[in-house]
N, C-alpha and C positions, 0 to 999 in steps of 0.2 A: 504493500500500500504506500510505503514511503517513496519507492521508485516511481510508481504510477503518478503520485502527486507531483513529484519533481518534473516528470516529463510533461504532464498537463500544464503545469505552471510555465515551463519553458516554451511550449508550443503556442499557448493561447493567452498567456498573461504577460510575461516579461522574460527576456533572456537573462536579466540580472536576477537570477534565482536566489542569490545569497547576498542581499544588500548589506548585511552586517559584516561581510568579509572585507578585509583591507584591500583586496584586489578591486580594481575599477570595474572589472567585468567578470562575474563568476562563471565557472564552467558547470555544465549540467551535471557532471560527475565529480565535481569538486568534493574531496573527502570530508573537509570540514562541514560543508553544507549537508552532505548525506548524514553525517553523525548528528548534527544539530536537528535536522528534520526527523531523524529516527527517534531521538530523545523526545521531541515534541509529540510524536505519535504515541510514544509510551505513556505520556501524561494523559492523552485523550483516551487511549485504551484502558488505562488504569481507572480513570474517572467513570467511564461507561461500564466497566466491569463491576466497579463498586456499586453502581446503581442497580445493575442486574442481580448481583448477589443479595443486595438489600431487599429487592422485590421478591426474589425467591425465598429469602428467609421469612419475610412477612407472610407469604403464601403458605409456607410449610408450618409456620407457627399457628396460623388460623386453622389449617387442616388438622394439626395435632390437637388444638383446643376442641374442635368439633368432634374428633374421635374420642377424646376424653369425656366430653359431655355425653356422647352417645353411650360410652362405656358405663358412665355413672347412671344414666337413664336405664340401661339394661340391668345393671346391678340392683337398682331400686325396685325395678319390676320383679326381679327374681326374689328379693327379700320379701316383698309384699305377697308374692305367690306362695312363699313358704309359710307366711303367717296365716293366710286365709284358710287353708285346709285344716290347720290346727284349731282355729276357732270353730269351724264347722264340726269337726270331730268331737270336741267337747260338748257342744250344744246338742248334737244328735245323741250323745250318751245321756245327757240330761233328759231328753225326750223319751229315750228308750226306758229309762228308770221309771218315769211317770206312767208310761203305757203298761209296764209290768205291774205296777201298783193299781192300775185302772183308775188313776186319779182324774178327778173332774177338771184338773188344771191342764190336762193334755191338749184339749182343743185350743186353749189360749196360748199354749206353748207353740203349737203349730203355726198360729197366726204371727206370733212374735218372730219365730224362726223364718217365716216367709219374708217378713219385713227386713229381717237381718240379712238374708241372702240377697234380697233386692238391692240393698244398699251396697253390699260388697261387690256385686256384679256390675252395677251401673255407676257407682261412685268410686269404688276402690282403685280403678285404673286411672283416675284423673290425677293431674299434678296437684291441684288444690281443690278443696271443697269449702263450702261455707262453714264457719265455726258452729252456726246454729244447727246445721244438719249433722255435724259430727257429734255434737252433744246429744241430739236426739238418738243417734245410733248408740252412744254410750249408755243412755237411759234404757234403751231397748235391751242391751246386753245385761244391765243390772237387773231389769225385770225378769229376764230369763233365769238368772242365777237365784233371784229371790223366790221364783216359782219352784225351783229345785230344792232349796234349803228350808223354805218356810220360815217359821218363827224363830228358828235357831240362829238365824243371821239377821242382824240389824244393819242397814246401810245408811250412813249419813252422807248424803250427796248435796253439796252446796255450790252455788254459782253466784259470783258477784262481779260487778262491772258490766260494761256494755259489750254484749257478744255480737250484736248486729253489725254487719259491714266488714267483718274480718274473715279471713280464710286461713286454712291450715292444711297440711298434707294429710290425706285420709288414713285412717287406721293406725295413727301414730301413738295415741295414748292408751289404746285398749289393752296392749300387752301388759302394762303395769297393773291395770285393773284386773285382768285375768289372773295375774300372779297373786294379787291380794286375795282373791277368792280361792285360788288353788292352795295356797299355803296358810291362809288365815281361817279356814273352816274345818280344820281337823276335828273329828268327833271328840278327841281327848280334851279339846279346849272348851267344850260345852257351848253355851250361848256366847256369841262373839259380836263385836261391832267393827265394821269396816268403814273407815272414813275416807271420803273422796272430796277434794276441794278444787275448784277452778276459779281463778281470779284473773280478770282482764284489766290491765291498767297500763296506760301510755304505750299502746301497741305491743304489749308484751303479755304473754300468757304464763301464769304461774300455776303449776299443777302439782297437787300433793295427794299422796295416798298413805294410809297407815293401817296396819293390821297386826293382830297378834300372831304368834308363831310358836311352834313346839321348840323346846330347847334341845334339839337333836344334834346340831352341828357346832356346838359351842367350842369343842376342843378339836375340831377338824377343819381342814381347809375347805372353804366354801367355793362352790363352782356355780357359774351362771348357766342357765339353760339356753337352748338354741334360740328361743323366742327373745329373751333379753339381749343376747348377743346381736341378734338381727336388728333389734330396735336401736341399740347403741350405734351400730353401723349405719342405719338409716339416718339417725340424728347427725352423725358426722358427715355423711354425704350431703344432706340437705342444708345444714347450717354451718358446717365447718367448725369454727371456734366461737360462733355467735350463740351459744347455748350453754346452760349450766345444768348438770345432772348430778345430784347427790343421793346416793343410796346408803341408808343407815341401817345396818343389820345388827341388832342387839340380841341378847339371849331370849328376850320375850316379845320384842316388836320388830317390825320391818317397815321402814318408811321410805318413800320416794319423794324427792323434791326436784322438780324440773321447771326450767324457765326457758322459753323459746320466743323468738320474735314473731309477730303476726303481720300479715299483709292485708291492707285494706282493699 
């Protein structure tokens, strides 16, 4: 390209192809001019190459970000798909127990289960759902568990703050509530109370649960179940470091304290 530029300059522009030379009239193949022109071309090539590398880097960065987002989306879908069958399995077990006992509560349980399944199927795959619908879903689940345990379990479910106009990832809080019923309703505990609290303030949701538990693992290493591990992973993927989760496991009680941002 340097030689071509020299020849075109000589033929169509000027024969004085190297005016900076001390010679009065430069030769087309003057070594000094060829070297100077070549260095000039290196600057141009270097500048355009830098632009090309920058453009390619930005494109690859965007592509990588899209792949990461898609990977996170797929992982979130997988985590939710692992949770939903678990919920259905437990609820069907509840219904099975009622039918064996020929309980009058079985028809009501079927209706609740139908609403439960409808929410999971039509809302569970969405990225966000209204906080109002999610709380209705939680209430539905609590009603199913209360039908199962009867008067032996008292549930204190309180909501404060403005829940209208906010959204939340679906099926996010239910794992903690399910654990409260799973570990806080052992027959050896007798009559028990499970506390569930939702507080909405300044676009933040503060969620708490508290339940009694058997003192079975006081001297052993405690292990989290797959449901809780999945929920932790979902929280990390959804909110990164913008959430607080404190689990307090004592010899007699288990509490969950979660704080997540809400989207209007």
